[in-house]
C-alpha positions in Angstrom: 103.8 105.0 105.0 103.1 107.7 107.5 99.3 107.8 107.5 97.5 110.6 109.2 95.1 109.7 112.1 92.2 110.9 110.0 93.1 110.4 106.3 90.2 112.4 104.8 90.0 115.5 102.7 89.1 118.8 104.3 85.3 119.3 104.0 84.1 122.1 101.8 83.9 125.4 103.7 86.4 124.4 106.4 89.7 126.2 106.6 92.5 124.3 104.7 95.1 125.6 107.3 96.1 122.0 108.1 97.1 121.4 104.5 100.7 121.7 103.5 99.7 121.9 99.8 96.3 123.3 98.8 95.3 123.1 95.1 92.0 124.8 94.3 90.1 124.9 91.0 93.4 124.7 89.1 93.2 125.3 85.3 96.1 124.9 82.9 95.8 125.6 79.2 98.1 124.9 76.3 98.0 126.8 72.9 98.2 124.4 69.9 97.9 124.9 66.2 94.5 123.3 66.4 93.3 125.6 69.2 93.6 125.9 73.0 93.6 122.7 75.1 92.6 122.7 78.7 94.9 120.0 80.2 93.8 120.6 83.8 90.2 121.7 84.3 89.3 122.8 87.8 91.4 120.3 89.8 91.2 120.6 93.6 93.0 118.5 96.3 95.1 118.9 99.5 98.2 117.2 100.9 98.7 117.3 104.6 102.0 117.2 106.4 103.5 113.7 106.4 100.7 112.4 104.1 101.0 110.4 100.9 98.6 111.3 98.1 98.4 109.4 94.8 97.3 111.1 91.6 95.9 108.4 89.4 94.6 108.2 85.9 95.4 107.2 82.3 98.0 109.0 80.3 96.6 112.5 79.3 94.5 112.9 82.4 96.4 115.9 83.7 98.5 114.4 86.5 101.9 115.5 85.3 100.7 118.9 84.2 99.3 119.4 87.7 102.7 118.6 89.1 104.4 121.1 86.7 102.0 123.8 87.8 102.8 123.1 91.5 106.5 123.4 90.7 106.1 126.4 88.4 107.5 124.6 85.4 104.6 124.5 83.0 106.3 124.7 79.5 106.1 128.2 78.1 105.1 130.0 76.0 102.5 127.3 75.0 101.4 126.5 78.5 100.0 128.7 81.2 97.9 128.5 84.4 94.6 130.2 83.6 92.7 129.9 86.9 92.6 128.6 90.4 95.2 128.8 93.2 98.1 126.7 94.6 99.3 127.4 98.1 102.2 125.8 99.9 102.3 126.4 103.7 100.2 129.5 103.1 102.4 130.8 100.3 101.0 131.5 96.8 102.9 129.3 94.4 101.4 131.1 91.4 102.9 134.5 92.5 106.0 135.4 90.4 109.2 133.8 91.7 107.6 132.0 94.6 107.7 128.4 93.2 111.2 128.9 91.9 112.5 130.1 95.3 111.0 127.0 97.0 112.0 124.4 94.3 114.6 122.0 95.6 114.6 123.4 99.1 111.0 122.9 100.1 109.4 121.1 97.1 111.4 118.6 95.1 110.5 116.2 92.2 111.6 112.9 90.9 111.0 112.8 87.2 109.7 109.9 85.1 112.8 109.1 83.1 116.0 109.3 85.2 118.3 108.7 82.2 117.1 111.8 80.4 117.1 113.8 83.7 120.7 113.0 84.6 123.5 114.7 82.7 125.3 111.9 80.8 128.7 113.7 80.8 129.0 114.3 84.5 129.7 111.7 87.2 126.8 110.8 89.4 128.5 111.9 92.6 129.2 115.3 91.2 125.6 115.7 90.1 124.3 114.9 93.6 127.0 117.1 95.2 126.2 120.0 93.0 123.0 120.5 95.0 125.0 121.2 98.1 127.5 123.4 96.4 124.9 125.5 94.7 122.4 125.9 97.5 124.6 125.5 100.6 128.0 126.7 99.5 129.6 123.4 100.4 133.2 122.7 99.3 133.9 119.9 96.8 135.0 117.7 99.6 131.9 118.4 101.7 129.6 118.0 98.7 131.3 114.6 97.9 130.8 113.4 101.5 127.1 114.5 101.4 126.6 112.7 98.0 128.1 109.5 99.4 125.8 109.6 102.4 122.8 110.1 100.2 123.8 107.3 97.9 124.1 105.0 100.9 120.7 106.1 102.3 118.9 105.3 99.0 120.5 101.8 99.0 123.1 102.0 96.2 125.5 99.1 96.8 129.2 99.9 97.0 128.3 103.6 97.0 131.9 104.9 97.5 133.0 103.1 94.4 130.1 104.3 92.3 130.4 108.0 93.1 132.6 108.4 90.0 130.5 106.3 87.7 128.4 107.9 84.9 124.6 107.6 84.6 124.8 105.0 81.8 126.7 102.7 84.1 123.7 102.3 86.4 120.7 100.1 85.9 117.2 101.7 85.6 116.4 101.1 89.2 119.8 102.4 90.4 119.4 105.6 88.3 116.0 106.1 89.9 117.6 105.8 93.3 120.1 108.5 92.2 117.3 110.8 91.2 115.6 110.2 94.6 118.9 111.0 96.3 119.2 114.3 94.4 115.6 115.2 95.2 116.3 114.6 99.0 119.5 116.5 99.0 118.0 119.7 100.6 115.5 117.9 102.8 112.3 119.1 101.1 109.0 119.0 103.0 107.1 117.9 99.9 108.3 115.4 97.3 106.5 114.8 94.0 107.4 111.5 92.3 106.1 111.4 88.7 105.8 107.8 87.5 108.8 106.7 89.6 108.5 103.0 88.7 107.8 103.3 84.9 109.8 100.8 82.8 111.1 99.0 85.9 110.3 95.3 86.6 107.9 94.3 89.3 110.5 93.5 91.9 112.4 96.8 91.4 109.1 98.7 91.4 108.3 97.3 94.9 111.9 98.2 96.1 111.5 101.8 94.9 108.1 102.2 96.5 109.5 100.7 99.8 112.4 103.1 99.6 110.2 106.1 99.1 108.0 105.1 102.0 111.0 104.6 104.3 112.6 107.9 103.4 109.3 109.7 103.8 109.0 108.3 107.3 112.6 109.2 108.1 112.3 112.8 106.8 108.7 113.4 107.9 107.9 114.8 104.5 104.7 114.7 102.4 104.7 112.7 99.2 102.7 113.0 96.0 102.8 109.9 93.8 101.8 110.3 90.2 101.0 107.0 88.4 98.6 105.1 86.2 99.3 101.9 88.0 96.8 101.3 90.8 98.7 98.4 92.3 102.0 100.4 92.7 100.5 102.8 95.4 97.9 100.4 97.0 100.1 99.8 100.1 101.8 103.2 100.2 99.3 106.0 99.7 96.9 107.4 102.3 94.6 109.1 99.9 93.9 108.9 96.2 92.9 111.6 93.7 91.6 110.0 90.5 91.8 112.3 87.4 90.1 112.0 84.0 90.3 114.5 81.1 91.9 117.0 83.4 89.3 116.8 86.1 89.2 115.1 89.6 86.5 112.5 89.3 86.9 110.7 92.6 88.9 111.2 95.8 89.2 109.8 99.3 91.1 107.4 101.6 92.7 104.9 99.3 91.2 101.7 100.8 87.8 103.3 100.8 88.1 104.3 97.1 89.5 101.0 96.0 87.0 98.9 97.9 84.0 101.1 97.3 84.5 102.9 94.0 81.9 105.6 93.5 82.8 106.6 89.9 82.5 104.3 86.9 86.0 105.3 85.8 87.5 104.1 89.1 85.4 101.0 89.1 86.4 100.3 85.6 90.1 100.6 86.4 89.6 98.3 89.4 87.9 95.8 87.2 90.9 95.6 85.0 93.3 94.8 87.8 94.1 91.1 88.4 93.1 89.7 91.8 95.6 87.0 92.9 94.1 86.1 96.3 90.4 85.8 95.3 88.2 83.9 93.0 89.2 83.7 89.3 87.5 86.4 87.3 87.8 87.7 83.8 89.3 91.2 83.6 87.0 93.8 82.0 88.8 96.6 80.2 87.2 100.0 80.0 85.7 100.4 76.5 86.9 103.2 74.3 89.8 105.7 74.8 90.4 108.9 76.7 88.7 111.8 75.0 90.4 114.3 72.6 90.8 117.4 74.9 90.2 119.6 71.9 86.7 118.1 71.4 85.4 117.0 74.8 81.8 115.7 74.9 79.1 117.7 76.5 78.3 117.1 80.1 80.4 114.4 81.7 83.6 113.8 79.8 83.5 110.0 80.7 80.0 109.6 79.2 81.0 108.0 75.9 82.7 105.1 77.8 80.2 104.8 80.6 77.6 102.0 81.1 75.5 104.2 83.3 75.3 107.3 81.0 71.9 108.9 80.7 70.3 112.1 79.6 71.5 114.1 82.5 75.1 113.0 81.8 75.0 114.7 78.4 73.4 117.9 79.7 75.2 118.5 83.0 78.8 118.1 84.1 78.7 116.3 87.4 80.2 118.2 90.4 82.5 116.5 92.9 80.2 115.6 95.9 80.3 113.3 98.9 79.8 109.7 97.8 76.4 108.6 99.0 76.5 106.6 102.2 80.2 106.4 102.4 82.8 107.7 104.9 83.7 111.4 105.2 86.2 112.6 102.6 85.1 110.2 99.9 83.9 112.3 97.0 82.7 111.4 93.4 81.8 113.4 90.3 79.1 111.2 89.0 75.4 111.6 88.6 75.0 107.8 89.2 77.4 107.3 92.1 74.8 105.3 94.1 74.4 102.8 91.2 78.2 102.5 90.8 78.6 101.8 94.6 75.9 99.1 94.5 77.3 97.3 91.5 81.0 97.5 92.2 83.8 96.8 89.7 82.5 95.3 86.4 84.1 91.8 86.5 82.4 89.3 84.3 
């Protein structure tokens, strides 16, 4: 992990010039047969150079759609960005053609399912080498040498022998390493990893996260990790952005947010994570399910699942504000953040 000296978000009103990636009030909408669905609803966060930021939340919270908007690959014609801004190093990623021109060279992505992302009829070495042939005009020999170097860097054993293997001949963890190698081919400054450890066993998950952290340190790049697993990023991320129903509900330095959750959703997720080095406690799952984005409740979208919900929660959507009494950069979108902070995770 390459933590910044001061891993906090930029305070409101201060220039975001230090941010490599600056997402402001992003809104993404999808047209469906039942009506329009707002998948991302006013999300804002920054990623600084060399920083690791984790986007967390249950499935359907808007994490992957946010990443698609950054890369300019929101599925069309159904999906479209309807508001907000995304800037990368001062460049407007929502301007026509900008995201496409930076994709791969400046911003790269590791997708969730490497088997479906890799072409099954081409050898792995050729697929990695194609990045160098297409973008840098390398010869076949040069591209093969570059692919071999990358496969060694991401820890694929006997890389020279495996250059000519097909994707189905690799294990899940090795295929994910191949995807990471392809993403790093052009030395991007920002890497987005969407659920990079899904369907991998615990040991392989740890290996992949350690690999990402090491490569980030070597390359000096920024890293956005998208996951629903709080434990996966606990020792890797600098900051966390917690999303629920398309909105950012809590953000801040990861240890601060984990140890002093100021939103009932975050506290609930923490209460459902096993603690192996503390007293035995019964895990407490969050009651209910994520809301139907077509029929969101009035006020706070988390209200139907929240033990703190009151009248104001039904009437007013809570803004993202500094967590009361906590360190700078820790923000929560909850009318009862002080109560959540005082009670902690709901273990029973």
